[in-house]
C-alpha positions in Angstrom: -23.9 6.7 22.2 -20.3 5.6 23.0 -17.6 8.3 22.6 -13.8 8.3 22.2 -11.3 11.0 21.7 -10.6 9.5 18.2 -12.6 7.2 16.0 -10.5 5.4 13.4 -12.5 4.1 10.4 -10.6 1.1 9.1 -8.6 -1.6 10.7 -5.8 -2.4 8.2 -2.2 -1.5 8.6 -2.9 2.3 8.3 -5.8 2.3 10.7 -4.0 0.1 13.3 -0.8 2.2 13.1 -2.8 5.4 13.5 -4.5 3.8 16.6 -1.1 2.8 17.9 0.5 6.3 17.8 -2.7 8.0 19.0 -2.9 5.6 22.0 0.7 6.2 22.8 0.0 10.0 22.7 -2.7 9.5 25.4 -5.9 9.5 23.3 -8.8 7.2 23.9 -9.2 5.3 20.5 -11.9 3.2 19.0 -11.3 1.3 15.7 -14.2 0.4 13.5 -13.2 -2.3 11.0 -15.5 -3.8 8.4 -13.4 -7.0 8.2 -13.7 -10.2 10.2 -11.3 -10.7 13.0 -8.9 -12.8 10.9 -8.7 -9.8 8.5 -8.1 -11.9 5.4 -10.3 -9.5 3.4 -8.1 -6.6 4.5 -6.0 -5.0 1.7 -3.1 -5.2 4.1 -3.4 -9.0 4.8 -2.2 -10.2 1.4 0.3 -7.4 0.9 3.9 -8.3 -0.1 5.1 -6.7 3.2 7.8 -4.5 1.7 9.0 -1.5 3.5 10.4 0.3 0.5 11.6 3.9 0.5 13.0 3.0 -3.0 9.4 3.2 -4.3 9.4 7.0 -4.7 8.1 7.2 -8.3 4.3 7.7 -8.1 1.9 5.5 -10.2 1.0 8.6 -12.2 4.3 8.9 -14.2 5.2 9.6 -17.8 4.7 6.6 -20.1 2.3 4.9 -17.7 -0.8 5.8 -19.7 0.8 4.8 -23.0 1.9 1.4 -21.5 -1.4 0.9 -19.9 -3.2 1.3 -23.2 -1.0 -1.3 -24.7 -1.6 -3.7 -21.8 -5.4 -3.3 -22.2 -5.1 -5.2 -25.5 -3.4 -8.1 -23.8 -5.8 -10.3 -21.7 -2.8 -11.7 -19.7 -1.1 -8.4 -19.0 -0.6 -7.2 -15.4 -2.9 -4.2 -16.0 -6.5 -3.8 -16.9 -9.6 -1.6 -16.3 -13.0 -2.8 -15.3 -15.0 -0.5 -17.6 -18.4 0.4 -16.4 -20.5 3.5 -16.9 -19.3 5.6 -14.0 -18.7 9.3 -13.8 -16.4 8.6 -10.8 -14.1 6.4 -12.8 -14.0 8.7 -15.8 -13.1 11.7 -13.6 -10.4 9.6 -11.8 -8.8 8.5 -15.1 -8.8 12.1 -16.3 -7.1 13.3 -13.2 -4.6 10.4 -13.4 -3.7 11.3 -17.0 -3.2 14.9 -16.1 -0.8 14.0 -13.2 1.3 11.7 -15.4 4.1 14.2 -16.2 7.7 14.7 -15.2 7.1 17.8 -13.0 4.6 15.8 -10.9 7.1 12.9 -10.6 9.9 15.2 -9.5 7.8 16.8 -6.9 6.2 13.6 -5.7 9.5 11.7 -5.5 10.9 13.9 -2.8 7.6 13.6 -0.8 7.4 9.8 -1.2 11.1 9.3 -0.4 10.8 11.5 2.8 7.7 9.6 3.9 9.2 6.2 3.0 12.4 6.9 5.0 10.4 8.2 8.0 8.2 5.2 8.0 11.2 2.9 7.8 12.8 4.6 10.9 9.5 4.1 12.8 9.4 0.4 11.8 12.9 0.0 13.2 11.6 1.4 16.5 8.5 -0.8 16.4 10.6 -3.8 15.9 12.0 -3.3 19.4 8.5 -3.7 20.9 6.6 -6.1 18.6 7.7 -9.2 16.7 6.3 -9.1 13.2 9.1 -10.5 11.1 10.9 -7.2 10.4 13.9 -7.9 8.2 16.5 -5.5 6.8 17.7 -7.4 3.7 17.1 -4.8 1.0 15.0 -5.3 -2.1 16.0 -6.2 -5.7 14.5 -4.8 -8.9 15.0 -7.6 -11.3 14.8 -7.1 -15.1 14.7 -9.8 -17.8 15.0 -7.4 -20.7 17.6 -4.8 -21.6 15.1 -2.1 -22.3 13.5 -2.4 -18.9 16.9 -2.5 -17.3 17.9 0.8 -18.9 14.8 2.4 -17.4 15.5 1.0 -14.0 19.0 2.3 -14.1 17.7 5.7 -14.9 15.4 5.4 -11.8 18.4 4.3 -9.7 20.3 7.4 -10.8 17.4 9.5 -9.8 17.4 7.7 -6.4 21.0 8.5 -5.8 20.4 12.1 -6.9 17.8 12.5 -4.1 19.9 10.8 -1.5 18.8 7.1 -1.7 21.3 4.3 -1.8 21.0 2.2 -5.0 23.5 -0.3 -6.4 23.3 -1.2 -10.1 23.9 -4.9 -10.9 24.9 -6.9 -14.0 23.8 -10.5 -14.2 26.8 -11.7 -12.1 26.0 -9.0 -9.5 22.4 -10.2 -9.3 23.6 -13.8 -8.8 26.0 -12.8 -6.1 23.2 -10.8 -4.3 20.4 -13.3 -4.7 21.9 -16.5 -3.2 18.7 -18.4 -2.6 17.7 -19.2 -6.2 19.3 -19.1 -9.6 18.4 -16.2 -11.8 18.4 -15.6 -15.6 18.3 -11.9 -16.1 19.6 -8.8 -17.9 20.4 -7.2 -14.6 18.9 -5.3 -11.8 19.2 -2.7 -9.0 19.7 -3.4 -5.3 18.2 -1.0 -2.7 19.9 -2.0 0.6 17.9 0.3 2.8 14.6 -1.4 1.9 13.1 -3.9 4.4 10.1 -6.2 4.8 7.7 -7.5 7.3 5.1 -10.3 7.5 1.9 -8.3 7.1 -0.3 -11.1 8.6 1.9 -11.1 11.8 2.0 -7.3 11.8 -1.8 -7.0 11.9 -2.1 -9.7 14.5 0.6 -8.4 16.8 -0.6 -4.8 16.5 -4.1 -5.8 17.4 -2.9 -7.7 20.5 -0.8 -4.7 21.6 -3.7 -2.2 21.0 -6.2 -4.3 22.9 -3.9 -4.7 25.8 -3.3 -1.0 25.8 -7.0 -0.1 26.0 -7.9 0.5 22.4 -11.4 -0.8 21.5 -11.6 -2.6 18.1 -14.9 -3.6 16.5 -14.7 -6.1 13.6 -17.5 -6.7 11.2 -18.5 -3.1 11.7 -18.9 -1.2 8.4 -19.4 2.5 8.8 -22.2 3.5 6.4 -22.7 7.2 7.1 -20.9 10.2 8.6 -22.6 13.1 10.4 -21.3 16.6 9.9 -22.5 19.8 11.6 -21.2 23.1 10.0 -17.4 22.5 10.0 -17.2 19.5 12.4 -17.8 15.8 12.2 -20.0 14.7 15.1 -20.6 11.0 14.7 -20.4 7.9 12.5 -22.9 5.2 12.1 -23.0 1.5 11.2 -26.2 -0.4 10.6 -26.8 -1.0 14.3 -24.7 1.4 16.3 -23.3 5.0 16.4 -20.1 6.5 17.8 -19.2 10.0 18.8 -15.7 11.4 18.8 -13.6 14.6 18.9 -11.6 13.5 15.9 -12.1 11.0 13.1 -9.5 9.2 11.0 -10.6 8.0 7.6 -8.5 4.9 6.9 -11.1 2.8 5.1 -9.0 2.2 2.0 -10.7 2.3 -1.4 -14.1 2.8 0.2 -13.1 6.0 2.0 -14.3 8.4 -0.7 -17.8 6.9 -0.7 -18.2 7.6 3.0 -17.6 11.4 2.6 -19.6 12.1 -0.6 -22.7 13.0 1.5 -20.6 15.7 3.1 -19.8 17.3 -0.2 -16.1 16.2 0.0 -14.3 15.0 -3.1 -11.3 12.7 -2.7 -10.9 10.7 -6.0 -10.2 7.0 -5.2 -10.4 3.9 -7.3 -9.7 0.3 -6.2 -6.7 -1.5 -7.6 -7.5 -5.2 -7.6 -4.6 -7.5 -7.1 -3.8 -11.0 -6.2 -1.2 -12.8 -4.0 -0.3 -16.4 -3.4 1.7 -17.7 -0.3 3.6 -20.9 -0.5 4.4 -22.8 2.8 7.8 -24.4 2.7 8.4 -24.3 -1.1 11.2 -26.5 -2.5 13.2 -23.3 -3.0 12.7 -19.6 -2.3 14.7 -16.4 -2.9 16.9 -15.0 -0.2 16.0 -11.4 -1.1 12.6 -9.7 -1.7 12.3 -8.5 -5.3 10.2 -6.7 -7.8 10.0 -8.7 -11.0 9.8 -5.6 -13.1 8.3 -6.5 -16.5 5.7 -8.8 -14.9 4.9 -6.2 -12.1 5.2 -9.0 -9.5 6.4 -8.4 -5.9 8.2 -11.5 -4.5 8.9 -11.7 -0.7 10.4 -14.6 1.3 8.8 -14.5 4.8 10.4 -17.0 7.1 9.6 -20.4 5.8 7.0 -19.1 3.3 7.3 -17.3 -0.1 4.6 -14.8 -1.1 4.3 -13.1 -4.4 1.6 -11.0 -5.8 0.7 -8.6 -8.6 -1.7 -7.4 -11.3 -3.5 -4.1 -11.2 -7.2 -3.9 -12.3 -8.7 -0.5 -11.8 -12.2 -1.1 -10.5 -14.8 0.2 -8.2 -15.7 -2.7 -5.9 -15.3 -6.0 -7.8 -13.3 -8.8 -6.2 -14.0 -11.3 -9.0 -10.8 -13.2 -9.9 -9.6 -13.0 -13.5 -8.3 -16.6 -13.7 -6.4 -15.8 -16.9 -4.5 -12.9 -15.4 -3.9 -14.9 -12.2 -2.3 -17.9 -13.9 -0.3 -15.6 -16.2 1.2 -14.0 -13.1 1.9 -17.4 -11.5 3.7 -18.6 -14.7 5.7 -15.4 -15.1 7.8 -16.0 -12.0 9.8 -18.6 -13.9 11.1 -15.9 -16.3 13.1 -14.6 -13.3 13.8 -17.8 -11.3 14.2 -20.7 -13.7 14.2 -23.3 -10.9 10.7 -22.2 -9.8 7.9 -24.5 -10.8 4.3 -23.4 -11.7 3.0 -26.6 -10.1 4.2 -25.3 -6.8 1.3 -22.8 -6.8 -1.4 -24.4 -9.1 -3.4 -25.8 -6.2 -3.1 -22.9 -3.8 -6.0 -20.6 -3.0 -5.2 -17.1 -4.2 -5.9 -14.0 -2.1 -7.6 -10.9 -3.7 -7.5 -7.4 -2.4 -8.5 -3.9 -3.4 -5.7 -1.3 -3.0 -6.8 2.3 -2.7 -5.5 4.3 -5.7 -5.4 8.1 -5.5 -5.9 10.1 -8.7 -2.2 11.2 -8.8 -0.4 8.3 -7.2 0.3 10.1 -4.0 -1.5 9.2 -0.6 -4.1 11.4 1.0 -2.9 12.3 4.4 -4.2 15.4 6.3 -7.2 17.2 7.6 -10.0 18.3 5.3 -10.3 22.1 5.1 -14.1 22.0 5.5 -14.0 19.5 8.4 -10.7 20.0 10.3 -11.5 17.1 12.8 -11.7 14.6 9.9 -8.2 13.3 8.9 -7.7 11.3 5.8 -5.2 8.4 5.8 -5.7 6.5 2.6 -4.8 6.3 -1.1 -1.4 4.5 -0.5 -1.9 2.0 -3.4 0.6 -0.9 -3.0 2.4 1.0 -0.2 -0.1 0.7 2.6 2.1 -1.5 4.8 5.3 0.3 3.7 4.0 3.7 4.8 1.8 2.6 7.7 3.9 3.6 10.6 4.8 7.0 9.1 1.2 7.7 8.3 0.1 6.7 11.7 2.5 9.1 13.4 1.6 11.9 11.0 -2.1 11.4 11.8 -1.2 11.7 15.5 0.8 14.9 14.9 -2.0 16.5 13.0 -4.5 15.7 15.8 -2.1 16.8 18.5 -1.2 20.0 16.7 2.5 19.1 16.5 4.8 19.9 13.6 4.8 16.9 11.3 8.2 15.4 10.3 7.1 15.2 6.7 5.9 18.1 4.4 2.2 17.4 4.0 1.5 20.0 1.3 1.4 17.5 -1.5 -0.7 15.0 0.5 -3.8 17.2 1.2 -6.9 15.1 0.9 -9.0 17.9 -0.8 -6.3 18.8 -3.4 -8.6 18.0 -6.3 
């Protein structure tokens, strides 16, 4: 049975970043990835690529449940739930509802800001070694309605209160900042410290570097079981092979919780199904990445391409595309960029991915109390790429016994 110092389960942005920092620290590392080598099925592949410390408000926040219930009545809304008789989903929804309060948001905001800024600083260092389209242009929050703008201005005030830079913009200010396309908006907020990468290039370049550095990566290798003996994980198994290790990193996205149920571990996770579309050389594209707030769409120019994505369907495993929601998303872009044409995307093949949603909107990063050599690195929702480098270094610090740069108390994987 092959053995490495560390076995990383999952080869997306989080898994590869963990492998990168572990390898740099001198550990022998094997990555087991259930995706094909092109990684199109990876949650990271179709990500908007934003590195955004400005996203410090967790998904579980006041008003989210009420708004979500309203959206459930609209077949074209950006939110839905794949209802199926599942105790796991019911428990997850209950925990999410409990966490959606102001005290949780205040506590989580500091943790997410700290983790976001830490990850940003590490991306800046990575950019000196790898070429993955890292760009420091900031990100815009664009609002087409006054009521939404008022809410975003309250968030920007909160950002400034916790040490983030945020610039409030009226319609003229938006037009002066977004120089690539005309806008027709109530206003917005500009976060100049935010950045973006090309996630496809990031995955590719990271794999090349890891392979050249001696890391073993197995694709099309789904881990189906984990062996634990007393308080230690001993090995993991695919259908055809097994691997031993001293430490194991659980970075399998929304499937992570399933893998550890046989160990008696509970880490509530649901999948958040979303779509993205990438246009090659569109007639026009924005100059600055943006969140189109009411439509819950992330818009990112990446070199000659323009990618945008959105929708959130809480599900367990389904990748089935809801055509009505997809086309509603594609049409909604024109509410923010009037020069955009729906026909630019109508013939493009959409990407669908399953983002890992924790039950309180905060990632799971840390060692399990019952199995200290099993380290969780999942539950990042839409921020998997954004927080990848910071998470990878934190995983390495945990395994190495170093003091982490970020307070991990709120990120414990067995907090429920």
